C-alpha positions as CSV (number, residue, x, y, z in Angstrom):
1,M,86.5,62.4,128.5
2,W,84.5,65.5,129.0
3,V,85.4,68.3,131.8
4,I,82.3,69.9,133.3
5,S,82.7,73.5,133.9
6,L,79.9,76.5,134.9
7,E,82.3,79.0,134.2
8,K,81.8,81.1,130.8
9,Y,83.3,84.4,129.7
10,Y,81.4,87.2,128.1
11,T,82.0,90.6,127.1
12,N,80.2,93.7,127.6
13,D,83.2,95.8,126.1
14,F,81.3,97.6,123.7
15,G,84.3,98.7,121.4
16,L,84.7,94.8,121.2
17,R,80.9,94.3,120.0
18,F,81.4,97.6,117.1
19,A,84.7,96.6,116.2
20,L,83.1,93.0,115.8
21,L,79.7,94.2,113.8
22,E,82.4,96.7,111.5
23,S,84.7,93.7,110.8
24,V,81.5,91.4,109.0
25,V,80.6,94.8,107.3
26,Y,84.2,95.0,105.3
27,L,83.9,90.8,105.2
28,E,80.4,91.3,103.7
29,W,81.9,94.1,100.8
30,L,84.5,92.2,100.0
31,N,82.4,89.5,99.4
32,R,80.1,92.0,97.2
33,G,83.1,92.4,95.2
34,Y,83.5,95.8,96.9
35,Q,87.0,97.6,97.5
36,A,86.5,99.1,100.9
37,S,88.4,102.2,103.2
38,I,87.6,104.1,106.0
39,G,87.5,108.0,104.5
40,K,88.2,110.9,107.2
41,Q,87.8,114.6,106.7
42,G,89.3,116.5,109.5
43,D,87.1,115.2,112.5
44,Y,84.6,113.7,110.7
45,E,84.8,109.8,109.6
46,I,83.5,107.3,107.3
47,D,82.8,104.2,108.2
48,F,83.4,102.8,104.7
49,I,83.6,104.0,101.2
50,A,83.0,101.0,99.8
51,V,83.6,100.7,95.7
52,K,83.1,98.8,92.6
53,G,83.8,99.9,89.4
54,H,81.6,102.9,88.7
55,E,80.0,103.0,91.6
56,K,81.1,104.0,95.3
57,W,78.6,103.9,98.6
58,Y,79.4,105.8,102.2
59,L,78.5,103.5,104.8
60,R,79.1,104.9,108.8
61,V,78.2,101.2,111.1
62,A,76.3,102.2,114.6
63,Y,75.3,99.9,116.8
64,R,71.8,101.3,117.8
65,I,70.5,105.0,117.4
66,E,68.9,105.5,120.8
67,K,69.8,109.1,121.2
68,P,69.1,112.3,118.8
69,Q,72.6,113.2,119.9
70,T,73.7,109.8,118.0
71,L,71.4,110.1,115.1
72,E,73.2,113.7,114.3
73,R,76.5,112.3,115.1
74,E,76.2,109.0,112.4
75,Y,74.8,111.6,109.9
76,Q,77.0,114.7,109.9
77,S,79.8,113.3,108.4
78,L,77.5,111.5,105.5
79,L,76.0,115.4,105.0
80,K,79.5,116.5,104.5
81,I,80.0,114.5,101.9
82,K,78.8,116.5,98.3
83,D,78.8,114.0,95.8
84,N,75.3,112.3,94.8
85,Y,76.4,108.8,95.6
86,R,74.8,106.4,97.8
87,K,74.8,107.0,101.7
88,T,72.9,104.5,104.2
89,V,73.3,104.5,108.0
90,L,73.4,101.0,109.3
91,T,72.2,100.0,112.6
92,M,70.9,97.3,115.0
93,D,67.8,99.0,115.6
94,R,64.4,97.2,115.4
95,F,62.8,100.4,112.9
96,P,61.3,100.8,109.7
97,D,63.6,101.3,106.7
98,T,64.0,105.3,106.1
99,V,65.6,108.3,104.4
100,N,66.9,111.8,105.8
101,E,68.4,114.2,103.3
102,G,68.7,112.0,101.4
103,I,70.9,109.6,103.5
104,E,69.1,105.9,104.0
105,Q,69.4,104.3,107.0
106,T,68.3,100.7,107.8
107,S,69.2,97.8,109.7
108,I,72.8,95.9,109.2
109,I,70.7,92.5,108.9
110,R,68.7,93.3,106.2
111,F,72.0,94.5,104.9
112,L,74.1,91.0,105.4
113,L,71.0,89.6,104.3
114,G,72.1,91.3,100.8
115,D,68.4,93.3,100.5
116,E,70.1,95.7,98.3
117,N,67.0,97.2,97.5
118,F,66.3,97.9,100.7
119,S,66.2,101.7,99.9
120,V,62.7,103.9,100.1
121,I,64.4,106.4,97.8
């Protein structure tokens, strides 16, 4: 017997949404055979440093980049890294892929679909 209820619960806590996004990206790294860890240098954090063999890939994950301050915050940590490995900002935004100062910006959806050739470099 089914019980009919009109109750549903929705989360409006962006912290939980963001944690879910990062968890999904982390699981995708593992699925692709990478080892993923978090990087920190002083006040700057990299959400993921993904390593597979000699390949290294730095990522920041942001829900949306709607303000210049958010864009600056997401890029700041990646700009501090002075090596030539791939650096990417993943967002839920729906705009064309861009590259700024060697940092790719693309959609999390595109990343999850396995399109590793999204780079416009």
